[in-house]
C-alpha positions, 0 to 999 in steps of 0.5 A, a space after each residue: 500500500 505504501 508503494 502506491 501512495 509513494 507513486 501517487 506523490 511522485 505523480 503529483 510531483 511530476 504533474 507539478 513540474 510539467 505545469 510549472 514548465 507550461 507557465 502555470 506555477 500556481 497549479 504547480 504549487 498546488 500539486 507540489 504541496 499535495 506531494 509534500 503532504 504525502 511525502 511528509 506523512 510517508 517518509 518524514 521531513 528529513 528524507 531526500 524525496 521530501 527535499 526534492 519536493 521542497 525544491 519543486 515548491 521553491 522553483 514554482 514559487 520563483 517562477 510565479 514571482 517572475 510573472 507577477 509585477 507587484 514588488 511587495 508580493 514578489 519580495 514575499 514570494 522570494 522569501 517563501 521560495 528561499 525558505 523551501 530551498 533552505 529546507 531542501 538543502 538542510 535535508 540533503 
């Protein structure tokens, strides 16, 4: 059963990555956060799969930032992306 749950998380991560490449970072973030919830419950916060998910969230957040002209919002999103990048690095 756990393998199927892990496969679901991986599928959501890949969908999120494709959506990000298709210039839909908001939908990408939704998929990455679904993946994160599964991976944290399945393997915990300190696992490399969870780190990869944090990286995907950071990338989609930054891509979302570049599409938004609101400077105040961009600063918040950049800090949020940096938080997820740091989570990823802490695990790796």
